[in-house]
mmCIF file as gemmi writes it, N, C-alpha and C atoms, coordinates in Angstrom:
data_model
loop_
_atom_site.group_PDB
_atom_site.id
_atom_site.type_symbol
_atom_site.label_atom_id
_atom_site.label_alt_id
_atom_site.label_comp_id
_atom_site.label_asym_id
_atom_site.label_entity_id
_atom_site.label_seq_id
_atom_site.pdbx_PDB_ins_code
_atom_site.Cartn_x
_atom_site.Cartn_y
_atom_site.Cartn_z
_atom_site.occupancy
_atom_site.B_iso_or_equiv
_atom_site.pdbx_formal_charge
_atom_site.auth_seq_id
_atom_site.auth_asym_id
_atom_site.pdbx_PDB_model_num
ATOM 1 N N . UNK Axp A 1 ? -2.854 -12.386 -4.487 1 0 ? 1 A 1
ATOM 2 C CA . UNK Axp A 1 ? -3.474 -12.654 -5.771 1 0 ? 1 A 1
ATOM 3 C C . UNK Axp A 1 ? -3.438 -11.384 -6.62 1 0 ? 1 A 1
ATOM 4 N N . UNK Axp A 2 ? -2.898 -11.484 -7.814 1 0 ? 2 A 1
ATOM 5 C CA . UNK Axp A 2 ? -2.805 -10.341 -8.723 1 0 ? 2 A 1
ATOM 6 C C . UNK Axp A 2 ? -4.06 -10.253 -9.563 1 0 ? 2 A 1
ATOM 7 N N . UNK Axp A 3 ? -4.519 -9.041 -9.835 1 0 ? 3 A 1
ATOM 8 C CA . UNK Axp A 3 ? -5.681 -8.897 -10.721 1 0 ? 3 A 1
ATOM 9 C C . UNK Axp A 3 ? -5.309 -9.3 -12.14 1 0 ? 3 A 1
ATOM 10 N N . UNK Axp A 4 ? -6.287 -9.762 -12.88 1 0 ? 4 A 1
ATOM 11 C CA . UNK Axp A 4 ? -6.045 -10.092 -14.278 1 0 ? 4 A 1
ATOM 12 C C . UNK Axp A 4 ? -5.767 -8.803 -15.042 1 0 ? 4 A 1
ATOM 13 N N . UNK Axp A 5 ? -5.07 -8.899 -16.165 1 0 ? 5 A 1
ATOM 14 C CA . UNK Axp A 5 ? -4.796 -7.68 -16.937 1 0 ? 5 A 1
ATOM 15 C C . UNK Axp A 5 ? -6.067 -6.916 -17.316 1 0 ? 5 A 1
ATOM 16 N N . UNK Axp A 6 ? -7.124 -7.63 -17.671 1 0 ? 6 A 1
ATOM 17 C CA . UNK Axp A 6 ? -8.376 -6.953 -18.042 1 0 ? 6 A 1
ATOM 18 C C . UNK Axp A 6 ? -8.969 -6.197 -16.857 1 0 ? 6 A 1
ATOM 19 N N . UNK Axp A 7 ? -8.921 -6.792 -15.67 1 0 ? 7 A 1
ATOM 20 C CA . UNK Axp A 7 ? -9.439 -6.121 -14.465 1 0 ? 7 A 1
ATOM 21 C C . UNK Axp A 7 ? -8.608 -4.899 -14.127 1 0 ? 7 A 1
ATOM 22 N N . UNK Axp A 8 ? -7.303 -5.025 -14.242 1 0 ? 8 A 1
ATOM 23 C CA . UNK Axp A 8 ? -6.418 -3.905 -13.945 1 0 ? 8 A 1
ATOM 24 C C . UNK Axp A 8 ? -6.645 -2.76 -14.929 1 0 ? 8 A 1
ATOM 25 N N . UNK Axp A 9 ? -6.783 -3.075 -16.198 1 0 ? 9 A 1
ATOM 26 C CA . UNK Axp A 9 ? -7.035 -2.039 -17.2 1 0 ? 9 A 1
ATOM 27 C C . UNK Axp A 9 ? -8.373 -1.354 -16.957 1 0 ? 9 A 1
ATOM 28 N N . UNK Axp A 10 ? -9.383 -2.129 -16.609 1 0 ? 10 A 1
ATOM 29 C CA . UNK Axp A 10 ? -10.699 -1.549 -16.321 1 0 ? 10 A 1
ATOM 30 C C . UNK Axp A 10 ? -10.641 -0.662 -15.085 1 0 ? 10 A 1
ATOM 31 N N . UNK Axp A 11 ? -9.926 -1.12 -14.055 1 0 ? 11 A 1
ATOM 32 C CA . UNK Axp A 11 ? -9.781 -0.318 -12.834 1 0 ? 11 A 1
ATOM 33 C C . UNK Axp A 11 ? -9.076 1.004 -13.14 1 0 ? 11 A 1
ATOM 34 N N . UNK Axp A 12 ? -8.032 0.948 -13.957 1 0 ? 12 A 1
ATOM 35 C CA . UNK Axp A 12 ? -7.302 2.165 -14.319 1 0 ? 12 A 1
ATOM 36 C C . UNK Axp A 12 ? -8.203 3.11 -15.103 1 0 ? 12 A 1
ATOM 37 N N . UNK Axp A 13 ? -8.971 2.566 -16.03 1 0 ? 13 A 1
ATOM 38 C CA . UNK Axp A 13 ? -9.875 3.393 -16.838 1 0 ? 13 A 1
ATOM 39 C C . UNK Axp A 13 ? -10.891 4.109 -15.947 1 0 ? 13 A 1
ATOM 40 N N . UNK Axp A 14 ? -11.45 3.392 -14.986 1 0 ? 14 A 1
ATOM 41 C CA . UNK Axp A 14 ? -12.437 3.987 -14.081 1 0 ? 14 A 1
ATOM 42 C C . UNK Axp A 14 ? -11.777 5.032 -13.18 1 0 ? 14 A 1
ATOM 43 N N . UNK Axp A 15 ? -10.644 4.686 -12.581 1 0 ? 15 A 1
ATOM 44 C CA . UNK Axp A 15 ? -9.977 5.605 -11.646 1 0 ? 15 A 1
ATOM 45 C C . UNK Axp A 15 ? -9.514 6.878 -12.341 1 0 ? 15 A 1
ATOM 46 N N . UNK Axp A 16 ? -8.846 6.731 -13.469 1 0 ? 16 A 1
ATOM 47 C CA . UNK Axp A 16 ? -8.342 7.898 -14.185 1 0 ? 16 A 1
ATOM 48 C C . UNK Axp A 16 ? -9.505 8.735 -14.717 1 0 ? 16 A 1
ATOM 49 N N . UNK Axp A 17 ? -10.529 8.075 -15.238 1 0 ? 17 A 1
ATOM 50 C CA . UNK Axp A 17 ? -11.702 8.799 -15.744 1 0 ? 17 A 1
ATOM 51 C C . UNK Axp A 17 ? -12.42 9.566 -14.649 1 0 ? 17 A 1
ATOM 52 N N . UNK Axp A 18 ? -12.553 8.949 -13.49 1 0 ? 18 A 1
ATOM 53 C CA . UNK Axp A 18 ? -13.216 9.611 -12.361 1 0 ? 18 A 1
ATOM 54 C C . UNK Axp A 18 ? -12.418 10.831 -11.907 1 0 ? 18 A 1
ATOM 55 N N . UNK Axp A 19 ? -11.104 10.684 -11.789 1 0 ? 19 A 1
ATOM 56 C CA . UNK Axp A 19 ? -10.263 11.815 -11.389 1 0 ? 19 A 1
ATOM 57 C C . UNK Axp A 19 ? -10.324 12.931 -12.434 1 0 ? 19 A 1
ATOM 58 N N . UNK Axp A 20 ? -10.267 12.554 -13.697 1 0 ? 20 A 1
ATOM 59 C CA . UNK Axp A 20 ? -10.324 13.538 -14.774 1 0 ? 20 A 1
ATOM 60 C C . UNK Axp A 20 ? -11.656 14.286 -14.754 1 0 ? 20 A 1
ATOM 61 N N . UNK Axp A 21 ? -12.757 13.555 -14.622 1 0 ? 21 A 1
ATOM 62 C CA . UNK Axp A 21 ? -14.074 14.194 -14.564 1 0 ? 21 A 1
ATOM 63 C C . UNK Axp A 21 ? -14.193 15.137 -13.379 1 0 ? 21 A 1
ATOM 64 N N . UNK Axp A 22 ? -13.694 14.708 -12.214 1 0 ? 22 A 1
ATOM 65 C CA . UNK Axp A 22 ? -13.774 15.557 -11.033 1 0 ? 22 A 1
ATOM 66 C C . UNK Axp A 22 ? -13.021 16.859 -11.25 1 0 ? 22 A 1
ATOM 67 N N . UNK Axp A 23 ? -11.791 16.765 -11.769 1 0 ? 23 A 1
ATOM 68 C CA . UNK Axp A 23 ? -11.003 17.982 -11.941 1 0 ? 23 A 1
ATOM 69 C C . UNK Axp A 23 ? -11.6 18.909 -13 1 0 ? 23 A 1
ATOM 70 N N . UNK Axp A 24 ? -12.273 18.328 -13.989 1 0 ? 24 A 1
ATOM 71 C CA . UNK Axp A 24 ? -12.931 19.166 -14.998 1 0 ? 24 A 1
ATOM 72 C C . UNK Axp A 24 ? -14.179 19.844 -14.433 1 0 ? 24 A 1
ATOM 73 N N . UNK Axp A 25 ? -14.899 19.146 -13.547 1 0 ? 25 A 1
ATOM 74 C CA . UNK Axp A 25 ? -16.125 19.691 -12.959 1 0 ? 25 A 1
ATOM 75 C C . UNK Axp A 25 ? -15.842 20.624 -11.78 1 0 ? 25 A 1
ATOM 76 N N . UNK Axp A 26 ? -14.663 20.51 -11.19 1 0 ? 26 A 1
ATOM 77 C CA . UNK Axp A 26 ? -14.301 21.301 -10.009 1 0 ? 26 A 1
ATOM 78 C C . UNK Axp A 26 ? -12.92 21.915 -10.196 1 0 ? 26 A 1
ATOM 79 N N . UNK Axp A 27 ? -12.778 22.789 -11.184 1 0 ? 27 A 1
ATOM 80 C CA . UNK Axp A 27 ? -11.453 23.354 -11.454 1 0 ? 27 A 1
ATOM 81 C C . UNK Axp A 27 ? -10.903 24.117 -10.241 1 0 ? 27 A 1
ATOM 82 N N . UNK Axp A 28 ? -9.612 23.918 -9.982 1 0 ? 28 A 1
ATOM 83 C CA . UNK Axp A 28 ? -8.941 24.624 -8.908 1 0 ? 28 A 1
ATOM 84 C C . UNK Axp A 28 ? -9.114 24.033 -7.525 1 0 ? 28 A 1
ATOM 85 N N . UNK Axp A 29 ? -9.943 22.981 -7.38 1 0 ? 29 A 1
ATOM 86 C CA . UNK Axp A 29 ? -10.163 22.415 -6.043 1 0 ? 29 A 1
ATOM 87 C C . UNK Axp A 29 ? -9.049 21.485 -5.59 1 0 ? 29 A 1
ATOM 88 N N . UNK Axp A 30 ? -8.324 20.905 -6.526 1 0 ? 30 A 1
ATOM 89 C CA . UNK Axp A 30 ? -7.222 20.015 -6.175 1 0 ? 30 A 1
ATOM 90 C C . UNK Axp A 30 ? -5.936 20.552 -6.772 1 0 ? 30 A 1
ATOM 91 N N . UNK Axp A 31 ? -4.867 20.461 -6.003 1 0 ? 31 A 1
ATOM 92 C CA . UNK Axp A 31 ? -3.555 20.85 -6.506 1 0 ? 31 A 1
ATOM 93 C C . UNK Axp A 31 ? -2.854 19.667 -7.159 1 0 ? 31 A 1
ATOM 94 N N . UNK Axp A 32 ? -3.093 18.482 -6.616 1 0 ? 32 A 1
ATOM 95 C CA . UNK Axp A 32 ? -2.398 17.284 -7.098 1 0 ? 32 A 1
ATOM 96 C C . UNK Axp A 32 ? -3.235 16.052 -6.775 1 0 ? 32 A 1
ATOM 97 N N . UNK Axp A 33 ? -3.105 15.052 -7.607 1 0 ? 33 A 1
ATOM 98 C CA . UNK Axp A 33 ? -3.695 13.739 -7.333 1 0 ? 33 A 1
ATOM 99 C C . UNK Axp A 33 ? -2.545 12.76 -7.261 1 0 ? 33 A 1
ATOM 100 N N . UNK Axp A 34 ? -2.448 12.028 -6.163 1 0 ? 34 A 1
ATOM 101 C CA . UNK Axp A 34 ? -1.393 11.029 -5.994 1 0 ? 34 A 1
ATOM 102 C C . UNK Axp A 34 ? -2.022 9.645 -6.029 1 0 ? 34 A 1
ATOM 103 N N . UNK Axp A 35 ? -1.455 8.794 -6.864 1 0 ? 35 A 1
ATOM 104 C CA . UNK Axp A 35 ? -1.893 7.403 -6.943 1 0 ? 35 A 1
ATOM 105 C C . UNK Axp A 35 ? -0.936 6.551 -6.12 1 0 ? 35 A 1
ATOM 106 N N . UNK Axp A 36 ? -1.463 5.622 -5.355 1 0 ? 36 A 1
ATOM 107 C CA . UNK Axp A 36 ? -0.644 4.665 -4.624 1 0 ? 36 A 1
ATOM 108 C C . UNK Axp A 36 ? -0.768 3.34 -5.375 1 0 ? 36 A 1
ATOM 109 N N . UNK Axp A 37 ? 0.267 3.018 -6.121 1 0 ? 37 A 1
ATOM 110 C CA . UNK Axp A 37 ? 0.278 1.827 -6.968 1 0 ? 37 A 1
ATOM 111 C C . UNK Axp A 37 ? 1.396 0.921 -6.481 1 0 ? 37 A 1
ATOM 112 N N . UNK Axp A 38 ? 1.108 -0.355 -6.341 1 0 ? 38 A 1
ATOM 113 C CA . UNK Axp A 38 ? 1.988 -1.237 -5.59 1 0 ? 38 A 1
ATOM 114 C C . UNK Axp A 38 ? 3.035 -1.993 -6.398 1 0 ? 38 A 1
ATOM 115 N N . UNK Axp A 39 ? 3.026 -1.86 -7.72 1 0 ? 39 A 1
ATOM 116 C CA . UNK Axp A 39 ? 4.078 -2.497 -8.499 1 0 ? 39 A 1
ATOM 117 C C . UNK Axp A 39 ? 4.229 -1.778 -9.835 1 0 ? 39 A 1
ATOM 118 N N . UNK Axp A 40 ? 5.307 -2.064 -10.516 1 0 ? 40 A 1
ATOM 119 C CA . UNK Axp A 40 ? 5.605 -1.386 -11.765 1 0 ? 40 A 1
ATOM 120 C C . UNK Axp A 40 ? 4.568 -1.688 -12.846 1 0 ? 40 A 1
ATOM 121 N N . UNK Axp A 41 ? 4.052 -2.905 -12.883 1 0 ? 41 A 1
ATOM 122 C CA . UNK Axp A 41 ? 3.04 -3.248 -13.873 1 0 ? 41 A 1
ATOM 123 C C . UNK Axp A 41 ? 1.802 -2.371 -13.712 1 0 ? 41 A 1
ATOM 124 N N . UNK Axp A 42 ? 1.336 -2.207 -12.489 1 0 ? 42 A 1
ATOM 125 C CA . UNK Axp A 42 ? 0.17 -1.367 -12.229 1 0 ? 42 A 1
ATOM 126 C C . UNK Axp A 42 ? 0.467 0.077 -12.617 1 0 ? 42 A 1
ATOM 127 N N . UNK Axp A 43 ? 1.662 0.551 -12.273 1 0 ? 43 A 1
ATOM 128 C CA . UNK Axp A 43 ? 2.076 1.904 -12.651 1 0 ? 43 A 1
ATOM 129 C C . UNK Axp A 43 ? 2.007 2.085 -14.168 1 0 ? 43 A 1
ATOM 130 N N . UNK Axp A 44 ? 2.527 1.128 -14.909 1 0 ? 44 A 1
ATOM 131 C CA . UNK Axp A 44 ? 2.542 1.234 -16.367 1 0 ? 44 A 1
ATOM 132 C C . UNK Axp A 44 ? 1.133 1.254 -16.942 1 0 ? 44 A 1
ATOM 133 N N . UNK Axp A 45 ? 0.226 0.456 -16.383 1 0 ? 45 A 1
ATOM 134 C CA . UNK Axp A 45 ? -1.162 0.434 -16.856 1 0 ? 45 A 1
ATOM 135 C C . UNK Axp A 45 ? -1.829 1.786 -16.599 1 0 ? 45 A 1
ATOM 136 N N . UNK Axp A 46 ? -1.655 2.337 -15.406 1 0 ? 46 A 1
ATOM 137 C CA . UNK Axp A 46 ? -2.248 3.643 -15.085 1 0 ? 46 A 1
ATOM 138 C C . UNK Axp A 46 ? -1.62 4.742 -15.938 1 0 ? 46 A 1
ATOM 139 N N . UNK Axp A 47 ? -0.312 4.695 -16.128 1 0 ? 47 A 1
ATOM 140 C CA . UNK Axp A 47 ? 0.378 5.687 -16.956 1 0 ? 47 A 1
ATOM 141 C C . UNK Axp A 47 ? -0.158 5.653 -18.379 1 0 ? 47 A 1
ATOM 142 N N . UNK Axp A 48 ? -0.32 4.469 -18.913 1 0 ? 48 A 1
ATOM 143 C CA . UNK Axp A 48 ? -0.843 4.305 -20.269 1 0 ? 48 A 1
ATOM 144 C C . UNK Axp A 48 ? -2.268 4.853 -20.378 1 0 ? 48 A 1
ATOM 145 N N . UNK Axp A 49 ? -3.089 4.563 -19.388 1 0 ? 49 A 1
ATOM 146 C CA . UNK Axp A 49 ? -4.478 5.053 -19.409 1 0 ? 49 A 1
ATOM 147 C C . UNK Axp A 49 ? -4.52 6.568 -19.299 1 0 ? 49 A 1
ATOM 148 N N . UNK Axp A 50 ? -3.696 7.136 -18.46 1 0 ? 50 A 1
ATOM 149 C CA . UNK Axp A 50 ? -3.641 8.585 -18.318 1 0 ? 50 A 1
ATOM 150 C C . UNK Axp A 50 ? -3.22 9.231 -19.643 1 0 ? 50 A 1
ATOM 151 N N . UNK Axp A 51 ? -2.198 8.677 -20.274 1 0 ? 51 A 1
ATOM 152 C CA . UNK Axp A 51 ? -1.76 9.2 -21.573 1 0 ? 51 A 1
ATOM 153 C C . UNK Axp A 51 ? -2.859 9.066 -22.619 1 0 ? 51 A 1
ATOM 154 N N . UNK Axp A 52 ? -3.555 7.957 -22.609 1 0 ? 52 A 1
ATOM 155 C CA . UNK Axp A 52 ? -4.645 7.726 -23.563 1 0 ? 52 A 1
ATOM 156 C C . UNK Axp A 52 ? -5.762 8.74 -23.364 1 0 ? 52 A 1
ATOM 157 N N . UNK Axp A 53 ? -6.187 8.944 -22.121 1 0 ? 53 A 1
ATOM 158 C CA . UNK Axp A 53 ? -7.268 9.893 -21.867 1 0 ? 53 A 1
ATOM 159 C C . UNK Axp A 53 ? -6.827 11.32 -22.128 1 0 ? 53 A 1
ATOM 160 N N . UNK Axp A 54 ? -5.573 11.652 -21.874 1 0 ? 54 A 1
ATOM 161 C CA . UNK Axp A 54 ? -5.087 13 -22.174 1 0 ? 54 A 1
ATOM 162 C C . UNK Axp A 54 ? -4.995 13.238 -23.676 1 0 ? 54 A 1
ATOM 163 N N . UNK Axp A 55 ? -4.596 12.222 -24.428 1 0 ? 55 A 1
ATOM 164 C CA . UNK Axp A 55 ? -4.485 12.405 -25.88 1 0 ? 55 A 1
ATOM 165 C C . UNK Axp A 55 ? -5.866 12.498 -26.532 1 0 ? 55 A 1
ATOM 166 N N . UNK Axp A 56 ? -6.863 11.811 -25.976 1 0 ? 56 A 1
ATOM 167 C CA . UNK Axp A 56 ? -8.208 11.905 -26.539 1 0 ? 56 A 1
ATOM 168 C C . UNK Axp A 56 ? -8.814 13.294 -26.262 1 0 ? 56 A 1
ATOM 169 N N . UNK Axp A 57 ? -8.385 13.926 -25.192 1 0 ? 57 A 1
ATOM 170 C CA . UNK Axp A 57 ? -8.832 15.282 -24.857 1 0 ? 57 A 1
ATOM 171 C C . UNK Axp A 57 ? -8.297 16.281 -25.877 1 0 ? 57 A 1
ATOM 172 N N . UNK Axp A 58 ? -7.054 16.045 -26.32 1 0 ? 58 A 1
ATOM 173 C CA . UNK Axp A 58 ? -6.412 16.956 -27.245 1 0 ? 58 A 1
ATOM 174 C C . UNK Axp A 58 ? -6.883 16.769 -28.682 1 0 ? 58 A 1
ATOM 175 N N . UNK Axp A 59 ? -7.256 15.542 -29.026 1 0 ? 59 A 1
ATOM 176 C CA . UNK Axp A 59 ? -7.582 15.239 -30.413 1 0 ? 59 A 1
ATOM 177 C C . UNK Axp A 59 ? -8.971 15.181 -30.701 1 0 ? 59 A 1
């Protein structure tokens, strides 16, 4: 069963936000974060969310 697009987007927002917050609160503790994503659609949603959160940081 595939998650609905809204659920997948919400999951990506939470996961990316949590990772971003952790790295900001604990600088230097992680060298890399690896996501295990099981299909291209999920990858694209996470990639889009990461780009969105990174651009909001800059602007």
